[in-house]
C-alpha positions as CSV (number, residue, x, y, z in Angstrom):
1,M,253.6,78.0,-18.5
2,Q,253.4,74.6,-19.3
3,A,250.8,73.7,-17.0
4,L,248.7,76.6,-18.1
5,S,248.9,75.6,-22.1
6,G,248.7,72.3,-21.1
7,I,245.4,72.6,-19.3
8,G,244.5,74.9,-22.0
9,Q,245.0,72.5,-24.8
10,Y,243.7,69.8,-23.0
11,I,240.2,71.7,-22.5
12,R,240.4,72.4,-26.1
13,E,240.8,68.6,-27.1
14,Q,237.5,67.7,-24.9
15,R,235.6,70.6,-26.4
16,T,236.3,69.3,-29.8
17,A,235.8,66.0,-29.0
18,A,232.6,67.0,-27.9
19,Q,231.6,69.0,-30.8
20,V,231.4,72.2,-28.8
21,S,232.0,75.4,-30.2
22,L,233.6,78.1,-27.8
23,R,230.7,80.2,-27.8
24,Q,228.4,76.8,-26.6
25,L,231.0,76.4,-23.8
26,A,230.6,80.1,-22.6
27,Q,226.8,79.8,-22.8
28,A,226.9,76.2,-20.8
29,T,229.5,77.5,-18.4
30,G,228.5,81.4,-18.0
31,V,232.4,81.7,-18.4
32,S,232.8,84.4,-21.0
33,N,233.9,83.4,-24.8
34,P,237.1,85.6,-24.7
35,Y,238.1,84.3,-21.0
36,L,237.7,80.6,-22.4
37,S,239.8,81.4,-25.6
38,Q,242.5,82.8,-23.4
39,I,242.4,79.8,-21.0
40,E,242.8,77.6,-24.2
41,R,245.7,79.6,-25.8
42,G,247.3,79.6,-22.3
43,L,247.2,82.8,-21.7
44,R,245.2,82.6,-18.4
45,K,245.4,80.4,-15.4
46,P,241.7,79.4,-14.6
47,S,240.6,79.3,-11.1
48,A,239.6,76.1,-9.4
49,E,236.0,77.2,-9.1
50,I,236.2,78.1,-13.6
51,L,237.6,74.9,-14.0
52,Q,234.7,73.1,-12.2
53,Q,232.2,75.5,-14.3
54,I,234.2,74.0,-17.5
55,A,234.1,70.7,-16.3
56,K,230.4,70.9,-16.3
57,G,230.0,72.4,-19.3
58,L,232.2,69.7,-21.0
59,R,230.7,66.5,-18.7
60,V,234.2,65.5,-17.4
61,S,235.3,65.1,-14.4
62,A,236.6,68.2,-12.2
63,E,239.1,66.2,-10.9
64,T,240.8,65.6,-14.2
65,L,240.9,69.1,-14.9
66,Y,242.5,69.8,-11.6
67,M,245.2,67.2,-12.4
68,H,245.9,68.7,-15.8
69,A,246.4,72.0,-14.2
70,G,248.4,70.8,-11.4
71,I,246.1,71.6,-8.6
72,L,245.7,68.2,-8.0
73,T,248.3,65.5,-8.6
74,E,247.5,61.9,-9.6
75,R,246.3,59.3,-6.7
76,E,247.6,55.9,-6.4
77,G,245.4,52.7,-7.8
78,D,245.4,51.1,-11.1
79,P,244.6,54.5,-13.8
80,D,242.4,52.1,-15.7
81,V,239.9,51.8,-12.8
82,R,240.1,55.6,-12.3
83,N,239.5,56.3,-16.0
84,A,236.6,54.0,-16.1
85,I,234.8,55.7,-13.4
86,L,235.7,59.1,-14.4
87,T,234.8,58.3,-18.0
88,D,231.5,56.3,-17.2
89,P,228.7,58.2,-18.8
90,H,225.9,57.0,-16.3
91,L,227.7,58.3,-13.7
92,H,226.7,61.7,-12.1
93,E,230.1,64.0,-10.9
94,R,228.9,63.4,-7.2
95,Q,229.1,59.8,-8.0
96,K,232.4,59.5,-10.0
97,Q,233.6,61.6,-6.8
98,V,232.3,59.3,-4.4
99,L,233.6,55.9,-6.4
100,L,236.9,57.3,-6.4
101,D,237.0,58.0,-2.6
102,I,236.0,54.7,-1.5
103,Y,238.5,53.2,-4.1
104,Q,241.5,55.7,-3.0
105,S,240.3,54.8,0.7
106,F,240.7,50.8,-0.3
107,C,244.1,51.4,-2.0
108,N,245.4,53.0,0.9
109,E,244.2,50.6,3.1
110,N,245.9,47.6,1.3
111,A,249.1,49.7,0.8
112,H,249.0,50.3,4.8
113,Q,248.6,46.7,5.5
114,K,251.9,45.7,3.0
115,E,253.8,48.1,5.1
116,E,252.9,46.1,8.3
117,S,253.5,42.9,7.2
C-alpha cells in the first residue's frame, strides 16, 4: 500500500504546487474527479496510461510518476542532471525523454569501459 499512497501523495503535492484544483486536473487529463481523488488518497492504483495522462495535466515527466508508482526503478547517473532535464520548462516531454535516454546511454557506456579496465 506504500507505493499507492506514495504516488497519490506525490500527485497531490505536484497538483497543489501547480495551484491546480482536482476538478481542473480532471478536466485537463480526462480522468474523472472521483478517480483522481481515490488515487491521491491511496485507494486506487493508476495504470501507466492514467499516470501518463496525469503527467501531461501536471506538466511533469511521466517517468517521474512511474518511479514514484514503483513501475520504473531509478536509473544510474547523476540525479542532479536527471532532475535538471525533467524539470526544465523549455523542453517538451519527448525532448526530455530523448535527452534522458542519451544521458543514460553515456552512463552505461562509461560504466562498461570502467569494468573492462
